[in-house]
C-alpha positions as CSV (number, residue, x, y, z in Angstrom):
1,M,145.1,45.8,115.8
2,Q,142.7,48.9,115.4
3,T,143.0,51.5,118.0
4,I,140.6,54.4,119.2
5,L,142.3,57.4,121.1
6,G,140.0,58.9,123.5
7,S,137.8,56.1,123.6
8,G,135.7,57.4,126.1
9,G,133.6,60.2,124.4
10,A,130.3,59.8,122.4
11,I,132.3,59.2,119.5
12,G,134.4,57.0,120.5
13,K,132.2,54.6,122.1
14,E,129.7,54.1,119.0
15,L,132.9,53.5,117.3
16,T,133.8,51.0,119.6
17,R,130.6,49.4,119.0
18,A,130.7,49.5,115.2
19,L,134.2,48.0,115.1
20,P,133.6,44.2,115.7
21,G,131.9,44.2,112.3
22,Y,135.7,44.7,111.0
23,T,137.9,43.3,113.9
24,D,138.1,41.4,117.1
25,Q,141.3,43.2,117.9
26,I,140.3,46.5,119.4
27,R,142.6,48.6,121.7
28,L,140.6,51.6,123.7
29,V,142.9,54.2,124.8
30,S,142.1,57.4,127.1
31,R,143.3,58.4,130.6
32,N,140.6,55.9,132.1
33,P,139.4,53.3,129.4
34,E,136.4,51.1,129.7
35,K,135.4,48.1,128.5
36,I,132.4,48.0,125.8
37,N,132.9,44.6,123.8
38,K,134.4,41.4,125.9
39,G,137.7,41.5,124.2
40,D,138.3,44.9,123.9
41,E,142.2,46.0,125.2
42,L,142.4,48.7,127.3
43,F,145.4,51.1,127.4
44,K,145.8,53.8,129.9
45,A,147.5,57.0,128.2
46,D,147.8,60.7,127.9
47,L,147.9,62.0,124.4
48,V,150.0,64.9,125.5
49,N,152.7,62.7,126.2
50,P,154.5,61.4,123.0
51,D,155.9,58.4,124.5
52,E,152.7,57.1,125.6
53,V,151.0,57.9,122.1
54,M,153.9,55.6,120.3
55,N,153.5,53.1,122.9
56,A,149.5,53.1,122.7
57,V,149.7,52.9,118.8
58,E,152.4,50.3,118.4
59,G,151.1,47.4,116.6
60,S,148.0,49.3,115.2
61,E,146.7,49.0,111.6
62,V,144.4,51.5,111.7
63,V,144.0,54.6,114.5
64,Y,140.9,56.5,114.6
65,L,141.5,59.9,116.6
66,T,138.1,60.9,118.3
67,V,139.6,62.5,121.6
68,G,137.3,65.5,123.0
69,L,138.7,68.3,125.0
70,P,137.3,70.5,127.4
71,Y,135.2,73.2,125.3
72,K,137.8,76.2,125.9
73,T,139.6,78.3,123.2
74,K,142.9,78.3,125.1
75,V,142.6,74.2,126.0
76,W,142.1,73.8,122.1
77,Q,145.3,76.5,121.3
78,Q,147.9,74.7,123.4
79,T,146.9,71.2,123.5
80,W,144.8,70.1,120.2
81,P,148.2,70.6,118.2
82,V,150.6,69.0,120.7
83,I,148.6,66.0,120.6
84,M,147.6,65.9,116.7
85,Q,151.5,65.8,116.6
86,N,151.9,63.1,118.4
87,V,149.6,61.1,117.0
88,I,151.1,61.8,113.6
89,N,154.7,60.8,114.7
90,A,153.4,57.6,116.2
91,C,151.1,56.7,112.8
92,I,153.8,57.3,110.9
93,Q,156.3,55.1,113.0
94,H,154.4,52.2,113.2
95,R,152.6,52.5,110.0
96,A,149.4,52.8,111.0
97,K,146.5,54.4,108.8
98,L,144.7,57.8,110.6
99,V,141.1,58.2,110.7
100,F,140.4,61.8,112.3
101,F,137.2,62.2,114.0
102,D,136.7,66.3,112.9
103,N,133.9,69.1,113.1
104,I,132.7,71.7,110.5
105,Y,134.3,74.6,112.4
106,M,137.2,75.4,109.7
107,Y,134.8,76.3,106.9
108,A,134.0,79.9,105.7
109,P,130.7,81.0,107.7
110,N,129.2,82.7,105.1
111,Q,128.6,79.3,102.9
112,L,126.6,76.8,105.2
113,D,123.9,75.6,102.8
114,P,124.7,73.1,101.7
115,I,128.0,72.1,103.8
116,T,130.1,69.9,101.2
117,E,133.6,68.8,101.5
118,D,134.7,71.1,98.8
119,L,133.8,74.2,100.6
120,P,136.7,76.8,101.7
121,I,139.0,76.3,104.5
122,K,138.5,80.2,106.0
123,P,137.7,79.8,110.0
124,A,135.8,82.8,111.5
125,S,136.6,81.4,115.0
126,K,139.6,80.8,116.8
127,K,138.3,77.6,117.7
128,G,138.0,77.3,113.8
129,K,141.6,78.3,113.6
130,V,142.8,75.4,115.4
131,R,140.9,72.8,113.4
132,A,142.1,74.3,110.2
133,E,145.5,74.0,111.4
134,L,144.6,70.5,112.2
135,V,143.4,69.6,108.7
136,R,146.8,71.0,107.7
137,M,149.2,69.0,110.1
138,I,147.6,65.9,108.5
139,W,147.5,66.7,104.4
140,S,151.2,68.0,105.3
141,A,152.5,64.6,106.8
142,V,150.3,63.1,104.2
143,E,152.2,64.5,101.3
144,K,155.4,65.2,102.8
145,E,156.0,62.1,105.4
146,G,154.1,59.4,104.1
147,L,151.1,59.4,106.6
148,T,147.8,57.0,105.0
149,A,145.1,59.4,106.3
150,L,141.5,60.5,106.2
151,I,139.4,62.9,108.0
152,A,135.7,62.2,109.0
153,R,133.8,64.8,109.3
154,S,130.2,65.4,111.4
155,A,128.0,68.3,112.4
156,D,126.7,69.2,115.7
157,F,125.7,65.9,116.8
158,Y,123.3,63.7,119.3
159,G,122.2,60.5,120.1
160,P,121.7,58.1,123.2
161,G,123.2,58.4,126.6
162,I,124.9,61.7,125.5
163,K,125.2,63.7,129.2
164,D,127.2,66.7,128.5
165,T,128.3,66.8,124.8
166,S,125.7,67.6,122.8
167,V,124.2,71.0,122.5
168,L,121.0,69.4,121.6
169,T,120.9,67.4,124.5
170,E,121.8,70.5,126.8
171,V,119.7,73.2,125.2
172,V,116.5,71.5,124.1
173,F,116.3,67.9,125.5
174,N,117.2,68.6,128.7
175,P,115.2,71.4,130.1
176,L,111.9,70.3,128.1
177,S,112.1,66.8,129.7
178,K,112.2,69.1,133.7
179,G,109.2,71.2,132.5
180,K,111.6,73.9,131.8
181,K,112.0,76.1,128.1
182,A,114.2,75.1,125.6
183,N,116.9,77.1,124.8
184,W,118.2,78.2,121.0
185,L,121.1,80.4,120.0
186,G,120.9,83.1,117.5
187,S,117.5,82.6,115.7
188,A,115.0,79.7,115.6
189,K,113.8,80.1,112.4
190,Y,116.5,78.8,110.7
191,K,117.7,74.9,109.8
192,H,120.0,73.4,111.6
193,S,121.5,69.3,110.7
194,F,123.2,67.0,113.1
195,T,124.7,63.9,112.9
196,Y,123.2,61.2,115.1
197,T,126.1,59.4,116.9
198,P,125.2,55.6,116.2
199,D,125.3,56.8,112.5
200,A,128.9,58.6,112.8
201,G,130.5,55.3,115.0
202,K,129.1,52.9,112.1
203,A,130.5,55.7,109.2
204,T,134.1,56.1,111.1
205,A,134.4,51.9,111.4
206,L,133.2,51.9,108.0
207,L,135.9,54.5,106.2
208,G,138.6,52.8,108.5
209,N,138.3,49.6,106.6
210,K,138.0,51.1,103.0
211,P,141.6,51.7,101.7
212,E,139.6,53.7,98.8
213,A,138.5,55.8,101.6
214,Y,142.0,57.4,102.5
215,G,142.9,60.3,101.3
216,E,140.1,62.3,101.5
217,T,137.6,64.2,103.5
218,W,134.1,62.4,104.1
219,H,130.9,64.0,105.8
220,L,129.7,61.5,107.9
221,P,126.0,60.1,107.1
222,T,123.3,63.0,108.2
223,A,119.7,62.8,107.5
224,K,118.5,65.5,104.7
225,D,115.8,68.1,105.3
226,P,117.0,69.6,109.2
227,F,114.4,71.3,111.7
228,T,114.4,74.7,111.8
229,G,115.0,75.5,115.6
230,R,111.8,76.3,116.6
231,E,110.9,72.8,114.8
232,W,113.2,71.2,116.6
233,V,111.8,72.1,120.1
234,E,108.5,71.3,118.6
235,Q,109.3,67.8,117.6
236,I,111.0,66.7,120.8
237,A,108.3,68.8,123.0
238,R,105.7,66.6,121.5
239,E,107.5,63.0,121.3
240,L,108.2,64.2,125.4
241,G,104.5,64.9,125.7
242,V,105.2,68.4,127.0
243,V,104.4,72.1,125.9
244,P,107.3,73.6,123.8
245,K,108.5,76.3,125.6
246,L,111.0,78.4,124.1
247,R,113.8,80.8,124.9
248,V,115.8,82.3,121.9
249,A,119.4,83.4,123.1
250,S,120.8,86.4,120.7
251,K,124.5,87.1,120.2
252,G,124.0,90.5,122.6
253,I,122.3,88.0,125.2
254,V,124.9,84.8,124.8
255,R,128.0,87.5,125.2
256,I,126.0,88.8,128.5
257,I,125.6,85.5,130.2
258,G,129.1,85.0,129.3
259,I,130.2,87.0,131.4
260,F,128.5,84.6,134.2
261,N,128.7,81.6,132.6
262,P,132.3,80.1,131.1
263,V,130.6,77.9,128.6
264,M,128.1,80.7,127.2
265,K,131.1,82.7,127.1
266,E,132.8,79.8,124.7
267,L,129.7,79.7,122.5
268,V,129.7,83.3,121.6
269,E,132.1,83.0,118.4
270,M,129.9,80.2,117.1
271,I,126.6,81.8,116.9
272,Y,127.3,82.3,113.1
273,Q,126.5,79.2,113.1
274,Y,123.1,79.5,114.2
275,D,122.2,83.0,112.4
276,K,121.3,81.0,109.3
277,D,120.4,77.7,107.6
278,Y,123.1,75.3,108.7
279,V,122.4,72.3,106.3
280,F,125.0,69.4,106.1
281,S,125.6,67.3,103.4
282,S,126.7,63.7,103.3
283,E,125.8,63.0,99.4
284,K,129.1,62.1,98.9
285,F,129.4,59.4,101.7
286,E,125.8,58.0,100.9
287,K,126.4,57.8,97.0
288,K,129.9,56.0,97.5
289,F,128.7,53.3,100.8
290,D,125.9,51.5,101.7
291,L,125.1,53.5,104.4
292,K,121.8,55.7,105.0
293,P,121.9,58.3,108.2
294,T,118.6,57.7,110.8
295,S,115.9,60.0,110.4
296,Y,115.4,63.2,112.6
297,M,112.2,61.5,114.1
298,D,113.6,58.0,114.7
299,G,117.0,59.5,116.5
300,I,114.7,61.8,118.9
301,R,112.9,58.9,120.0
302,E,115.9,57.1,120.5
303,V,117.4,59.7,122.4
304,I,114.2,59.8,124.5
305,A,114.2,56.1,125.3
306,S,117.4,56.3,126.3
307,D,119.1,57.5,129.8
308,Y,120.2,60.8,128.2
């Protein structure tokens, strides 16, 4: 049995589609799980509840933690450590391997080109400090409690069928497709990598089924040579057949908008990822495993062809 905790999100869904290549026993866990493959087992659970997590993990060989919490600092600070501790305890109790789908918020903000697995963990944001604590919890449990785990780390992601959890969809695809101006944070002159969600799902499934992958952090396959913000807008507009209209929101403007818009308020501390080149490297993964990333142009076309 391989179990996905947080199966309803963009990554959980892509992982569910990829896992039949490795197992026909897949358990989907969330508050309202829905089948993707015919044989999926559905299990309702609130990951904040330790008993429900313990029951959800029972009988699992591999557990994937792909849950996405609301993008609010206080929610992350209060909820993420609780969920992680519940999952660690359940994996240790049931001798299940843990695969944690992570982001790059814990890395030092002045070293984002290239972004590699050996960058120092020195978060500059409150959300980054939460992610750093989750990483510390995992490796501490590996070292002291016998947990078997790996971390699968992604850049900002984009992909088909994502309604509201991709920044690129929200600020570029959606407005351009409606004849409006695309938005970009910070500065549009810097490069910015995005991981394609079907690639992330396939790679995470592969890692979970490779014994030699455990005990390490892996950057998931992500195309090289990313576009600048302006180039992202131009390429997406070209494929949509629209004029590449662009509005750039500086940190100061985002801060002002944040007074009235809760989402923009939460983005203020993350502007540092847009005022310099953000180039994510998956060279380690690509050298080790035979899985190459989707090109940016192919990804753009597939997103446009989907119901995004």
